[in-house]
PAVOSE-800702 format. One record per residue (C-alpha): residue in one letter; x, y, z. Coordinates in nm, 3 decimals. Layout:
NODE residuo       u       v       w
NODE       a       X       Y       Z
...
***
This chain:
NODE residuo       u       v       w
NODE       m   9.855   7.521  12.885
NODE       k   9.788   7.373  13.249
NODE       n   9.683   7.723  13.381
NODE       l   9.446   7.782  13.095
NODE       s   9.068   7.752  13.127
NODE       t   8.888   7.503  12.884
NODE       i   8.782   7.792  12.659
NODE       n   9.131   7.941  12.645
NODE       k   9.275   7.598  12.565
NODE       f   9.025   7.591  12.273
NODE       i   9.116   7.940  12.157
NODE       y   9.487   7.859  12.169
NODE       f   9.423   7.545  11.967
NODE       i   9.262   7.758  11.704
NODE       n   9.542   8.018  11.734
NODE       a   9.811   7.734  11.694
NODE       i   9.645   7.615  11.365
NODE       l   9.615   7.956  11.209
NODE       a   9.977   8.048  11.317
NODE       v  10.109   7.732  11.163
NODE       v   9.913   7.789  10.844
NODE       l  10.049   8.144  10.810
NODE       l  10.398   8.014  10.873
NODE       i  10.370   7.768  10.587
NODE       s  10.223   8.030  10.354
NODE       y  10.537   8.236  10.381
NODE       a  10.696   7.974  10.163
NODE       l  10.432   8.020   9.887
NODE       p  10.601   8.303   9.695
NODE       f  10.889   8.047   9.624
NODE       l  10.670   7.761   9.504
NODE       p  10.579   7.781   9.146
NODE       p  10.203   7.717   9.097
NODE       k  10.265   7.479   8.817
NODE       t  10.420   7.247   9.068
NODE       f  10.211   7.344   9.374
NODE       s   9.886   7.467   9.228
NODE       v   9.652   7.371   9.503
NODE       l   9.887   7.494   9.780
NODE       s   9.930   7.821   9.596
NODE       v   9.559   7.895   9.650
NODE       l   9.646   7.957  10.013
NODE       n   9.827   8.287   9.933
NODE       l   9.486   8.460   9.880
NODE       g   9.413   8.418  10.244
NODE       v   9.744   8.544  10.383
NODE       p   9.593   8.899  10.468
NODE       f   9.308   8.720  10.653
NODE       l   9.567   8.495  10.845
NODE       i   9.773   8.794  10.944
NODE       i   9.474   8.975  11.075
NODE       c   9.369   8.666  11.273
NODE       n   9.706   8.634  11.434
NODE       v   9.723   9.003  11.527
NODE       l   9.380   8.958  11.703
NODE       f   9.507   8.649  11.879
NODE       l   9.823   8.846  11.982
NODE       i   9.600   9.118  12.127
NODE       y   9.380   8.861  12.313
NODE       w   9.681   8.699  12.488
NODE       l   9.842   9.034  12.558
NODE       v   9.517   9.161  12.743
NODE       k   9.519   8.828  12.926
NODE       v   9.883   8.869  13.023
NODE       k   9.951   8.508  12.888
NODE       k  10.269   8.376  12.743
NODE       q  10.074   8.219  12.457
NODE       l  10.100   8.557  12.286
NODE       m  10.454   8.441  12.181
NODE       l  10.322   8.196  11.919
NODE       s  10.152   8.466  11.696
NODE       l  10.422   8.724  11.783
NODE       i  10.706   8.506  11.654
NODE       v  10.520   8.405  11.333
NODE       l  10.420   8.760  11.271
NODE       l  10.780   8.891  11.320
NODE       i  10.902   8.628  11.078
NODE       g  10.665   8.756  10.812
NODE       y  10.757   9.117  10.890
NODE       v  11.127   9.052  10.843
NODE       f  11.085   8.867  10.511
NODE       f  10.768   9.036  10.349
NODE       g  10.712   9.353  10.533
NODE       s  10.389   9.463  10.713
NODE       l  10.037   9.407  10.582
NODE       y   9.953   9.748  10.714
NODE       k  10.178  10.058  10.667
NODE       f  10.173  10.271  10.981
NODE       s  10.382  10.559  10.851
NODE       s  10.191  10.840  10.672
NODE       s  10.229  10.861  10.299
NODE       k  10.520  11.075  10.214
NODE       m  10.523  11.336   9.930
NODE       i  10.849  11.491   9.826
NODE       e  10.819  11.779   9.585
NODE       d  11.077  11.751   9.301
NODE       e  11.073  11.922   8.956
NODE       n  11.147  11.591   8.814
NODE       n  10.845  11.417   8.955
NODE       i  10.633  11.201   8.732
NODE       k  10.289  11.094   8.850
NODE       v  10.203  10.753   8.741
NODE       m   9.845  10.613   8.790
NODE       n   9.739  10.250   8.759
NODE       y   9.360  10.183   8.729
NODE       n   9.158   9.879   8.619
NODE       v   8.843  10.057   8.509
NODE       r   8.633   9.742   8.447
NODE       l   8.532   9.847   8.102
NODE       f   8.411  10.184   8.242
NODE       n   8.100  10.013   8.382
NODE       v   7.968   9.931   8.033
NODE       y   7.755   9.649   8.184
NODE       d   7.618   9.856   8.462
NODE       w   7.781   9.648   8.742
NODE       i   7.749   9.979   8.954
NODE       n   7.395  10.115   8.945
NODE       d   7.497  10.474   8.854
NODE       s   7.461  10.632   8.519
NODE       h   7.735  10.884   8.602
NODE       v   8.014  10.640   8.658
NODE       q   8.200  10.722   8.334
NODE       s   8.186  11.095   8.386
NODE       n   8.278  11.077   8.753
NODE       m   8.569  10.840   8.679
NODE       l   8.699  11.073   8.399
NODE       k   8.653  11.380   8.631
NODE       f   8.851  11.205   8.901
NODE       i   9.136  11.111   8.672
NODE       n   9.152  11.462   8.527
NODE       e   9.162  11.608   8.875
NODE       q   9.453  11.385   8.983
NODE       a   9.623  11.467   8.653
NODE       p   9.866  11.171   8.616
NODE       d  10.142  11.219   8.372
NODE       i  10.127  10.857   8.273
NODE       l   9.806  10.652   8.303
NODE       c   9.801  10.274   8.285
NODE       i   9.461  10.127   8.235
NODE       q   9.348   9.751   8.245
NODE       e   9.020   9.645   8.104
NODE       f   9.018   9.954   7.894
NODE       h   8.710  10.001   7.653
NODE       p   8.680  10.289   7.390
NODE       h   8.372  10.413   7.566
NODE       p   8.188  10.701   7.392
NODE       k   8.156  10.896   7.718
NODE       v   8.518  10.875   7.815
NODE       d   8.756  11.118   7.640
NODE       f   9.137  11.114   7.698
NODE       s   9.217  11.354   7.432
NODE       n   9.403  11.570   7.688
NODE       y   9.672  11.299   7.667
NODE       r   9.875  11.377   7.353
NODE       y  10.039  11.031   7.342
NODE       k   9.889  10.693   7.384
NODE       f   9.902  10.323   7.309
NODE       e   9.610  10.094   7.317
NODE       n   9.600   9.714   7.250
NODE       i   9.233   9.615   7.222
NODE       s   9.047   9.331   7.073
NODE       g   8.709   9.163   7.090
NODE       k   8.428   9.084   6.845
NODE       k   8.129   9.189   7.067
NODE       l   8.299   9.429   7.290
NODE       k   8.639   9.601   7.228
NODE       h   8.869   9.588   7.530
NODE       g   9.222   9.552   7.641
NODE       q   9.506   9.755   7.800
NODE       a   9.613  10.110   7.735
NODE       i   9.887  10.356   7.829
NODE       f   9.829  10.727   7.805
NODE       s  10.122  10.975   7.842
NODE       k  10.184  11.351   7.847
NODE       f  10.538  11.270   7.723
NODE       p  10.619  11.154   7.379
NODE       i  10.603  10.775   7.315
NODE       i  10.876  10.664   7.064
NODE       n  10.813  10.291   7.079
NODE       s  10.525  10.074   7.192
NODE       g  10.394   9.715   7.160
NODE       s  10.244   9.419   7.348
NODE       v  10.332   9.093   7.496
NODE       a  10.071   8.841   7.386
NODE       f   9.937   8.582   7.633
NODE       p   9.794   8.282   7.451
NODE       n   9.422   8.167   7.504
NODE       t   9.319   8.486   7.689
NODE       s   9.217   8.850   7.632
NODE       n   9.474   8.947   7.908
NODE       n   9.814   9.072   7.791
NODE       a  10.100   9.315   7.883
NODE       v  10.160   9.638   7.680
NODE       f  10.461   9.867   7.695
NODE       a  10.557  10.219   7.584
NODE       d  10.901  10.375   7.566
NODE       i  10.856  10.721   7.701
NODE       v  11.088  11.036   7.647
NODE       r  11.114  11.296   7.903
NODE       h  11.391  11.567   7.862
NODE       k  11.697  11.362   7.775
NODE       d  11.581  11.039   7.937
NODE       t  11.404  10.738   7.792
NODE       f  11.234  10.494   8.005
NODE       r  10.991  10.212   7.955
NODE       v  10.650  10.160   8.119
NODE       y  10.490   9.820   8.115
NODE       n  10.117   9.771   8.183
NODE       v  10.057   9.402   8.285
NODE       h   9.718   9.243   8.333
NODE       l   9.750   8.878   8.443
NODE       e   9.470   8.617   8.435
NODE       s   9.165   8.699   8.650
NODE       l   9.052   8.467   8.926
NODE       r   8.687   8.533   8.850
NODE       i   8.583   8.494   9.203
NODE       s   8.251   8.660   9.318
NODE       t   8.277   8.871   9.627
NODE       e   7.913   8.834   9.718
NODE       i   7.849   8.588  10.011
NODE       e   7.554   8.423   9.859
NODE       s   7.749   8.354   9.525
NODE       l   8.037   8.207   9.736
NODE       k   7.785   7.981   9.920
NODE       k   7.679   7.819   9.596
NODE       e   8.029   7.752   9.480
NODE       d   8.160   7.395   9.517
NODE       s   8.470   7.430   9.718
NODE       e   8.674   7.167   9.548
NODE       r   8.594   7.302   9.212
NODE       l   8.656   7.653   9.329
NODE       i   9.013   7.563   9.453
NODE       n   9.089   7.365   9.136
NODE       r   8.983   7.657   8.927
NODE       v   9.189   7.913   9.116
NODE       g   9.487   7.675   9.098
NODE       s   9.454   7.656   8.730
NODE       t   9.442   8.033   8.708
NODE       f   9.764   8.049   8.907
NODE       k   9.923   7.819   8.660
NODE       m   9.819   8.052   8.383
NODE       q   9.947   8.353   8.584
NODE       q  10.295   8.178   8.610
NODE       f  10.307   8.108   8.244
NODE       q  10.204   8.479   8.151
NODE       t  10.469   8.602   8.399
NODE       e  10.745   8.383   8.223
NODE       l  10.640   8.534   7.886
NODE       f  10.646   8.878   8.039
NODE       l  10.990   8.836   8.211
NODE       k  11.136   8.705   7.884
NODE       h  11.020   9.018   7.709
NODE       k  11.134   9.246   7.992
NODE       k  11.488   9.106   7.992
NODE       q  11.537   9.226   7.649
NODE       c  11.479   9.590   7.761
NODE       k  11.780   9.805   7.827
NODE       y  11.594  10.118   7.955
NODE       k  11.503  10.233   8.298
NODE       m  11.175  10.070   8.388
NODE       i  10.839  10.111   8.554
NODE       i  10.596   9.826   8.579
NODE       c  10.227   9.886   8.645
NODE       g   9.946   9.633   8.659
NODE       d   9.665   9.428   8.792
NODE       f   9.836   9.098   8.880
NODE       n   9.515   8.949   9.019
NODE       n   9.725   8.807   9.304
NODE       t   9.856   8.925   9.638
NODE       a  10.207   9.048   9.743
NODE       y  10.255   8.703   9.898
NODE       s  10.236   8.525   9.561
NODE       y  10.481   8.366   9.335
NODE       v  10.406   8.601   9.040
NODE       y  10.440   8.912   9.259
NODE       r  10.792   8.787   9.377
NODE       k  10.908   8.719   9.012
NODE       i  10.771   9.026   8.848
NODE       k  10.892   9.269   9.136
NODE       g  11.243   9.112   9.140
NODE       e  11.490   9.389   9.237
NODE       l  11.237   9.667   9.162
NODE       n  11.087   9.883   9.432
NODE       d  10.727   9.855   9.525
NODE       a  10.605  10.209   9.539
NODE       f  10.334  10.122   9.819
NODE       e  10.606   9.973  10.028
NODE       e  10.840  10.262   9.981
NODE       a  10.587  10.557  10.028
NODE       g  10.237  10.434  10.101
NODE       n  10.023  10.390  10.407
NODE       g   9.735  10.178  10.551
NODE       f   9.640   9.857  10.371
NODE       g   9.693   9.986  10.031
NODE       r   9.376   9.807   9.928
NODE       t   9.319   9.803   9.548
NODE       y   9.033   9.558   9.502
NODE       d   8.666   9.569   9.631
NODE       f   8.683   9.232   9.835
NODE       k   8.418   9.240  10.108
NODE       f   8.591   9.025  10.374
NODE       f   8.940   9.181  10.419
NODE       p   9.162   9.432  10.232
NODE       v   9.341   9.295   9.918
NODE       r   9.618   9.459   9.741
NODE       i   9.653   9.309   9.384
NODE       d   9.726   9.625   9.181
NODE       y  10.098   9.756   9.185
NODE       v  10.358  10.020   9.060
NODE       f  10.707   9.911   9.049
NODE       a  11.010  10.114   8.970
NODE       d  11.381  10.039   8.938
NODE       d  11.647  10.216   9.132
NODE       a  11.681  10.484   8.865
NODE       f  11.355  10.625   9.010
NODE       a  11.311  10.787   9.351
NODE       v  10.983  10.697   9.504
NODE       n  10.861  11.043   9.618
NODE       g  10.506  10.955   9.693
NODE       f  10.226  10.697   9.672
NODE       k   9.846  10.715   9.714
NODE       s   9.566  10.462   9.733
NODE       y   9.219  10.605   9.651
NODE       n   8.880  10.514   9.765
NODE       e   8.686  10.626   9.471
NODE       h   8.453  10.344   9.387
NODE       y   8.390  10.357   9.018
NODE       s   8.526  10.008   8.945
NODE       d   8.565   9.678   9.127
NODE       h   8.934   9.807   9.159
NODE       y   9.064  10.123   9.332
NODE       p   9.308  10.345   9.164
NODE       i   9.665  10.395   9.276
NODE       m   9.925  10.647   9.195
NODE       a  10.299  10.675   9.250
NODE       t  10.508  10.985   9.229
NODE       l  10.841  10.899   9.084
NODE       a  11.158  11.108   9.000
NODE       l  11.437  11.004   8.781
NODE       q  11.757  11.044   8.974
NODE       n  12.073  11.198   8.801
***
């Protein structure tokens, strides 16, 4: 520190604060929001903290200063326990006759309220899905829109409700569905649905999970108007609801004896308690075969991944793709999975 200029001492001071906060945030996936609701809010900022520490690391590296060790050590700790925020490897795609393409997509009611000023959103979204031709399609915030026709999928399960506007979750499949149902979450329109699907001689279960939304505007002007204390308390309360919903889901999941795929919009990051609990021993398809940031939500400040496809060890993850098509506030993702003998 003695050899640093005044400005560099100030930069290192900020660096130290953000490095310590990032280090503390690594404990968040192990802290239940019901007990640490305010602290759990911090996990939303983990991608931002990682990016900041990478920039500090680069700064000190260019300056050839030993201060780079602080961010380097904290980033390495995060990499060892949580993996990288950014996947540098190229997306893999292994061709296999047993491949099953599974797409997850929060369609935001097919833009029924014209959030996106484009009258062709529904037709463009349907065209995109048909071109990608997933074998199994999991949709959150589904709405039976008259302009959206999924009749090319022979099998489906929809769980929709609402008086003014029908909405909910849906699973569409090219393979037979022999059983289906839902996991109700009290006092919310969110829930989880499932379908037991048969392909050849194998039966496996697909869950489609939609946890409570944070309802945070991504517009700068809207955020400026938000009272920070009220915002933190609201997000903390939402995380408590997510934990309760996760507990209900895991209780239901525990009774299932089939091989399993879990898709969904968790409305939380990969550094959260609910992500760790739902993922459990399953494989995150993005971590196995994705690349880049894997962004799934249109957040204006930094890349956010809140939508996932998990699969148990019975499935080989032969591919994963994150798309950039902007027809919703979420971006679609698709995993290519193959049942292993």
